N, C-alpha and C positions, 0 to 999 in steps of 0.2 A: 709694380710688376717685377718679377725676378729678372735681374740684370742678365743672367745667362740666356734667357729667352731672347732678349734683344740682340745678344751676340750671335745667336743662331739665325735670327732674322737677317742680320747684316751679312752673314756668311752666305746664306742661300740666295739672298738678293744679289750679291756681288758675283758669286760663282755660277749661279743658274744651274747648279748640279749638286745633288746630295753627296756624292762621293767626294768631290773636290771640297765641298763645305766641311765634311767630316775631317778631311786631312788638314784643312786650314785651322780647325778648332782643336785638333788632336783628340777627337772623340770618335766613337764607333758610329757607324751609319744608323743602327737602331736607336742610339741615343739621340741623334739629330732628328730622326723621324718622330720620335716620341715628343721632343721639344716642339717640333713643328705642329704636331697634333694639339698640344696645349695652346699654342699661339692661335690656331684655328678656332679652338673652343672659346678662347678669350674674346676674339674679335668677331666670332660668328661669321667667318668668311674663309674660303679656301686659301686665300693669300697667294698661293703659288700653284699653278696648274701644270701637270706633267705633259709635255709635248715632245715631238721628235727633235725639236730644237733645244730642249732642256726645260727647266722649271721657270715658266713664264709668270711674272707677277700679275695679280689682278689689279683692277683700278684702285681698290682700297689699299693694297700693298704699295702701289706707287705713291698714293697720298701719304702713307705712313713713312715711306723710305727717307724722305728728306729730314723729317724730325728725328727719326731713330738714328740715322747716321750722324747728324749734327750733335745729338745728345751724347752719343758714345765718343765722338771725337773730343768733345769738351771735357768729358770725364778723363779720357786718356791724357789730355793736355794738363789738367790739374794734377793728376797722379804723377806723371813723368817730369813735370817742371820742377817739382820739389826734390826728386831723387835721380834726375837724369845723369847718367854716366855712360858714355859710349862703350867703355870696356865691359860693362855689365849688361849691355843691351842685348836682348834676344828678340829678333824680329826679322821677318822676310819682307823686303821691299819689292814691290812689283813695278817694273819700269818698262814702258813701251819705248823701244829704241830700234832703229834700223841696223842692219848689218854694218853699214858704213860708219854710223856714229858709235856703234858698239865697239868697233875696232879701235876707235880713237880714245874711248874713255874706260872701257871695262877692264883691260889688263892693269892699268894703273889704279883704278878704283878698288879692285879686289886685292891688290897688293897692300894698299893702305888699310882696308878692312881687316885683313888677316893679322895685321900688326896691332891695330888699335881698337878693333871691335870684332873679335873673333866669333861672337854670337850672332852677327848680322849676316844674312844671306840675301842674294839678289835673284829674282825671277824675271826674265825678260820675255817680251812678246813684241809683235810688230802689228800695229793697227793702222788702218787707213785714216787719212786726215779727216774724213767726214765723220769718223766715230770717236775722235779725241774727246770731245766734250761729254759724250755719253759715258765712255769708259771711266773718266775721272769723276763724273757726277755720281755714278753708281758704285764707286769704290773698286771697280775691277782692276784698276791700276792706280798707283800712288803718284807716279811721275810720268810725264811724256817728254822726251827729248826730240824736238822737231822744229822746223821753221815756224815762226810766230803765227799764232792764230788769235784774233781779237774776238773772244767769246765771253759773255757775261758769266761771272762767278769763277772765271779761271784767272790765275795769276801767272805772270811770265817774267823770266829773268834771262837776259841774253847771255850767251856763252862765247860764241865765236862767229866770225864771218868767213866766207869762202867764195872762190870764183871757179871758173871752168877752164880746162885745157883739153886739147886733142891728145889722144893716145893711140899708138900704133905699135905693131911689132917692130923691133929694132932693125929688122931687115926690110921693112916696107914704109919707113917714115919718110917725110918730105925732106928734100935737101934744104939746108939752111935753117931748119927748125920752124919754118912757117909754111902753111899749106894755102894754096890759092883757092878761091871760091869755086872755080871750075873743077879742080881735082876733088875738093871736099864733097861736091855734089855727085861726082862720078863714082866715088868709092862706096863700097857697101858698109853699112853702119850696124853697130851693136848699140842698142838703147837700154840704158838703165833707168827704170822708173819704179818707184815703190808700189804704184798701183798696177804696173805691168801692162798698161793699155793707154790709149788716148794720145793726143798730140803733146809733144814736149815743147819746152822753150826754144829748142833748136828749130823745130819745125815751124813755130810761129815766126821766128826771126827770118828764116829762109823764105817763108811765104810773103813777107813784106818786101823781099827783094825779087819776087817773082820766080823763086827757085824752090826745088824740093829735092829730097834725097831718098835713097832706097834703104829701108831698115830690114835686115834679114833676121834679127833676133831682138825680141823685147823680153827683158828679164827684171824681176823685182829683187833679184839677189845679185848685189854688186860684185861679190867675189867670183861669180861665174865669168865675168867679163874678161879679166886678164888671162885666164886659162884659155879662152877661145881666141883672144887676140894673138897670143904668143905663137909665132910661126905661121900666121895667116895674113892675108892682105886686107882684112877688115880694119875699120877704125872705130873709135868711140869718143864721146865727149863726156868727161867725168869731172867731178870736183877735184880741185887741185891738191887738197890735203891727202886724200886717199891715193891719188896718183903718185905722190912722192914716195909713199910706202911701196906701191907696186913696182916702181922703177928700181927699187933695191932688191926685189925678190923675183922679178921676171925679166925676160929679155924684151923689154919694151922701151919706147922712146916717147917723149911728149913733144907737142908742137903748138905754135900759136894758131888761134882760130881765125878764119877769115870773116867771121861775123861777130857782132857785139852782143854779149849775153850779160844780163844783169846778175850780179852775185846774189848769194842768199845768206841770211842770218839764221843761226840755229840757237835755240835756248830751251830752258826748262819750263814746262807748264804743270800747274797743280791746281787742285780745287781749293776754293776759299776756306772750306772747313778745316783744311790741314795747314793753314798758313802759320798758326801759332803752336803747332805740335812740335815740342822740342826735338824729338828724334827726327822728324821730317825736316825741320830747320837745319839741324846738324848735317844731314845727308846732302841737302841742297848746297850748304856752304862748302862741304867737302868737294862736291863735283865742281863747283865754281873755282875752287882753289886749283884743281887739276888743270883747268883751262887758263890759269894765270890771273884770275881776278882777285 
């Protein structure tokens, strides 16, 4: 079979959209549509059904996807292993990363790429934890930077550990840098959550003590929090590393929490098929170096 047809299959399967698939392949949309028509004739199956949610793969397409993506990844690995040079690499890496983690890694990563691999670009997105395996398996993203998930066919490399601190306006922080449990429960809270809903680790910890708090804002965008905190009487519980940055740029103060919260570890996740891809290995190594590994 024509290798170009497999590349079209991969792009449509990953993007679920002909326009995005065309841009990814640097082809016109009619060219992609024509290739898809040839694929349908070859397999005697629609392969992808157009719906309001995008191009949805048929059962046969799902059966073919694993083999097609694995074969293409193996070919890329053989090809790039012999001639891999970051300076000459032209590739867009798609990384799922939160605003919070993006602030920690992207400025430094892009600076290094501009100097050593100017042909490399980064496209970021933010996906919920429940969809990490799906997006990596289908090739919609190349890397996910998030707390560890134990899922079959996913590899993981730890990057850093973090814990939590309380944050308040510099004018409304507790005396002595420590807040009592009573005051912590009385104050109104801003909640940062990637999902933007549900109970947080703070609420679970409070419930074990027979306590609860009032949350006036739930946001999946962490950078909203310091803007709302500044000049208000609200408080928030945030990861320590990002709080250190906020303290430099906003009139905020941090304080010790009256409850015990378990810290979290963040790392890189990727699909097994990309484990030996030289370019993928290089990018993973570069990100690890940025975190001091």
